[in-house]
C-alpha positions in Angstrom: -62.3 15.4 -86.1 -63.7 13.0 -88.2 -63.6 14.9 -91.7 -61.0 13.1 -93.9 -61.1 10.0 -91.7 -58.8 7.3 -93.1 -59.9 4.0 -91.0 -56.6 2.1 -91.7 -54.1 4.8 -90.6 -56.4 5.7 -87.5 -56.2 2.1 -86.5 -52.6 1.6 -86.8 -51.9 4.8 -84.9 -54.1 3.5 -82.1 -52.8 0.2 -81.9 -49.5 1.3 -81.4 -50.5 4.3 -78.9 -53.0 1.9 -76.9 -50.2 -0.8 -77.0 -47.5 1.5 -75.5 -49.6 2.6 -72.6 -50.9 -1.0 -71.8 -47.6 -2.5 -71.6 -45.8 0.4 -69.6 -48.8 0.4 -67.1 -48.1 -3.7 -67.2 -44.6 -2.8 -66.5 -45.4 -0.4 -63.4 -47.2 -2.6 -61.8 -44.7 -5.7 -62.3 -42.3 -3.6 -60.7 -44.2 -1.7 -58.0 -45.2 -5.2 -57.0 -41.8 -6.8 -56.9 -40.3 -3.8 -54.9 -43.5 -3.9 -52.4 -43.0 -7.7 -51.7 -39.2 -7.8 -51.4 -39.1 -4.9 -48.6 -42.6 -5.8 -46.9 -40.8 -7.7 -43.9 -38.1 -4.5 -43.7 -39.3 -2.3 -40.8 -37.3 0.7 -42.0 -39.0 1.6 -45.3 -42.2 3.6 -45.0 -44.2 0.8 -47.2 -47.9 2.1 -46.5 -47.5 5.6 -47.3 -45.1 5.2 -50.3 -45.2 1.8 -52.4 -48.9 0.8 -51.4 -50.6 4.1 -52.7 -48.4 4.3 -55.6 -49.1 0.7 -56.7 -53.1 1.1 -56.0 -53.2 4.2 -58.3 -51.5 2.5 -61.0 -53.4 -0.8 -60.8 -56.1 1.9 -60.8 -55.4 3.6 -64.0 -55.0 0.3 -65.3 -58.4 -1.2 -65.1 -59.5 1.9 -66.3 -57.5 2.1 -69.2 -58.6 -1.6 -69.6 -62.2 -1.2 -69.8 -61.4 1.9 -72.2 -59.9 -0.6 -74.6 -62.8 -2.7 -74.3 -65.2 0.1 -75.1 -63.3 1.8 -77.6 -62.8 -1.4 -79.7 -66.6 -2.3 -79.2 -67.9 1.2 -79.8 -65.7 3.8 -81.2 -67.4 7.1 -80.2 -66.8 10.9 -78.6 -67.9 9.2 -75.1 -65.2 6.7 -75.1 -62.5 9.0 -76.4 -63.2 12.0 -73.7 -63.7 10.1 -70.2 -60.6 7.8 -70.5 -58.2 10.7 -70.6 -59.6 12.7 -67.9 -60.0 9.7 -65.6 -56.6 8.6 -66.2 -55.2 12.6 -65.7 -57.1 12.9 -62.3 -55.8 9.3 -61.0 -52.0 10.7 -62.0 -52.8 14.0 -60.4 -53.4 12.5 -57.2 -50.4 10.2 -57.3 -48.3 13.5 -58.1 -49.7 15.3 -55.2 -49.2 12.8 -52.7 -45.9 12.3 -53.9 -44.9 15.9 -53.7 -46.4 15.7 -50.1 -44.4 12.5 -49.0 -41.1 14.1 -47.6 -43.2 16.8 -45.7 -45.9 15.1 -44.1 -44.7 11.6 -44.0 -41.6 11.7 -41.9 -41.2 8.7 -39.8 -41.3 5.3 -40.5 -43.8 2.6 -39.0 -41.4 2.2 -35.9 -41.2 5.6 -35.3 -37.6 6.0 -37.1 -37.4 9.2 -39.2 -35.8 8.8 -42.8 -32.9 10.9 -41.6 -32.3 8.7 -38.9 -32.6 5.1 -40.8 -30.3 6.7 -43.7 -27.6 7.1 -40.7 -28.1 3.9 -39.6 -27.7 2.6 -42.7 -24.2 4.2 -43.4 -23.1 3.3 -40.2 -23.8 -0.4 -40.4 -22.0 -0.2 -44.0 -18.9 1.2 -42.5 -19.3 -1.3 -39.1 -19.3 -4.2 -41.5 -16.4 -3.0 -43.8 -14.2 -2.3 -40.4 -15.5 -6.2 -39.3 -14.8 -7.7 -42.3 -11.3 -5.9 -43.4 -9.8 -5.7 -40.2 -11.1 -9.4 -38.9 -12.1 -7.2 -35.4 -14.9 -10.4 -34.6 -12.0 -12.5 -34.0 -11.1 -10.6 -30.8 -13.9 -12.0 -28.0 -12.9 -9.0 -26.0 -14.3 -6.6 -29.1 -17.7 -5.1 -28.1 -20.0 -2.3 -28.3 -17.7 0.2 -25.9 -14.5 -0.4 -28.2 -16.7 -1.0 -31.7 -18.5 2.6 -30.8 -15.0 4.3 -30.3 -13.4 2.8 -33.6 -16.4 4.4 -35.3 -16.4 7.7 -33.7 -19.8 7.3 -32.2 -21.6 6.1 -29.0 -22.5 3.0 -27.6 -26.2 3.2 -27.3 -26.2 4.6 -30.9 -24.4 2.0 -32.4 -26.5 -0.8 -30.7 -30.0 1.0 -32.1 -28.7 1.2 -35.3 -27.7 -2.6 -35.4 -31.4 -3.6 -34.0 -32.9 -1.3 -36.6 -30.9 -2.4 -39.6 -30.3 -5.9 -39.2 -33.1 -6.3 -36.4 -30.7 -8.2 -34.0 -28.8 -7.6 -30.8 -25.4 -6.8 -31.3 -24.0 -10.0 -29.7 -26.2 -12.1 -32.3 -24.9 -9.6 -34.9 -21.4 -10.0 -34.1 -21.7 -13.8 -33.5 -22.9 -14.2 -36.9 -19.6 -13.2 -38.3 -17.7 -15.7 -35.9 -20.0 -18.8 -37.0 -19.2 -17.9 -40.6 -15.7 -17.7 -40.0 -16.1 -20.6 -37.9 -17.5 -22.6 -40.5 -14.6 -22.2 -42.6 -12.3 -23.4 -40.4 -14.1 -26.4 -39.9 -14.5 -27.0 -43.7 -10.4 -26.2 -43.7 -8.1 -29.0 -44.4 -5.7 -27.6 -42.2 -8.4 -27.7 -38.9 -9.2 -31.1 -39.8 -7.2 -32.3 -36.4 -8.2 -29.2 -34.2 -11.1 -29.5 -31.7 -13.9 -27.5 -31.6 -12.6 -25.5 -28.6 -10.0 -24.6 -30.8 -12.0 -23.4 -33.6 -14.1 -21.7 -31.3 -11.3 -19.7 -29.7 -10.0 -19.2 -33.3 -12.8 -17.7 -34.3 -13.2 -15.1 -31.8 -15.5 -16.9 -29.3 -14.8 -16.6 -25.4 -16.1 -20.0 -24.6 -17.2 -23.7 -26.4 -20.5 -23.1 -24.7 -20.9 -19.8 -26.2 -19.7 -21.0 -29.7 -21.9 -24.1 -29.7 -24.9 -22.0 -28.6 -24.5 -19.7 -31.2 -23.6 -21.9 -34.3 -26.8 -23.8 -33.5 -29.0 -20.8 -33.4 -27.6 -19.8 -36.6 -27.2 -23.3 -38.3 -29.9 -24.8 -36.8 -27.7 -28.0 -36.4 -24.5 -28.2 -33.4 -21.1 -27.3 -34.7 -20.2 -31.3 -34.1 -22.8 -32.4 -36.4 -21.8 -30.0 -39.1 -18.3 -30.9 -38.9 -19.6 -34.6 -39.5 -21.9 -33.7 -42.1 -18.9 -31.9 -44.0 -16.7 -35.0 -43.4 -19.4 -37.1 -45.0 -19.7 -34.8 -48.1 -16.1 -34.5 -48.7 
């Protein structure tokens, strides 16, 4: 392989080749790290079985490759040329083997929910939110799990579990968050400047003023009265 060796051409090829792999590995580590961090708090994803091993293997490959680059430029020899691709190939085979086995072996999340169950829950919540927003169902204080589950052709318990799995809150807190968001719009509206908080609570779907105040403070950290004053001062 060293016959008719052209140092200049070989150097150019190696710079391009090594730079390509080096930046590819950096990009892979960046994307995997960002995905891992952004989804770390979501219990519906099997992070420990999917993202973390991939991140560790890619990081391992990057370290091996970086060490090889140092050896390559300081000591160009056959040993350096051979051990690096063999090591990286072994690491890639390990990662590929784990990827092929994920769907067969790792079928549950850390909360014991199957991936199919979580997928169905996500679809159900997506349909639920579309119904709530398009038809303003949350404005009816009589709307509950039973009525909503009938609208969505599902059962009460399944809908409750889906909300808890995807949103991490109870049904009451979930639907009240829509009502609080609507109440904030009413408070900021000039058309409601003369109305009482009780009227705003009623028009936002709350059954009582006390329920409205409690839910508002839980979501916003301040009472609706203070929020209203703050909005008026800002205006």
